N, C-alpha and C positions, 0 to 999 in steps of 0.2 A: 504494500500500500504506500502511496506517495504522501509525504507529510504535507499538511495544508499550506504552509508557506511556500514550499516548492511548487505545488500545484498552482497557487495564485500568481507566483512570479512568472510562470510560463504563459499566462493569459495576458493578452494585449489590452491594457486598460483603456486605450483610445479606440479600440475596435468598436464599430457601431453594431448594436444588437436590436433586434425587432422588439416591438411593443409587447408582444406575447412573452418573449424571453425576459424583458425588463420586469413585467408584472410577476412572473415566476420568481425571479431573483429577489424581489421585494416581498414575496409571499402575499400578494394582494390580487384582487381581480383586475382584469383589463378595464372594466367599466370604472373602477375607482381611479385607476391611472388616467383614463380619459377625462373623468370629471375634474380631477386635480388640474390637468392641463388646461381645460376650458376656463377654470377659475384663476389661472395664473399661479397655482400652487404646485407642489410636487417638485421632482427633480428636473434639471435642465434637459432639454431635448433638442434634436436636430431634425429639421424637416428636409427630406430628400425627395424633391418633387411633391407628390401627394402622400408619400410614406413618412411615418414618424419613426425615428431611431433614437436610441439612448447610448451614451458612452458608459461603460462600467465605472470609470473614474467619477463621472457625475452622479451616478447612483450611490457610490460609496461616500462621496462628499455630502450628499443630501442626508444619508443615514447618520453620518457624524454630526451634521448641523442640527439634526432633530433628536439626538440622543439626550435623554434626561437622566442626570446622574443622581438626583435626589428628589423626593416628594416633600413638599413643605406643607 
């Protein structure tokens, strides 16, 4: 089995992934991702013609920005 860090380092963080893959990566529905995009919320995305794509780097940055470390 490949260690997680080794597996992640072999993935191109700037590669564009489809909306379905981005939703799966975030463990949310595609409809939620679409709703966030329409409201101007959620991770940054790239429009390629009519297609929507996401960079893994942007998904990871969005996760970090929305991580809550303590509940007050």
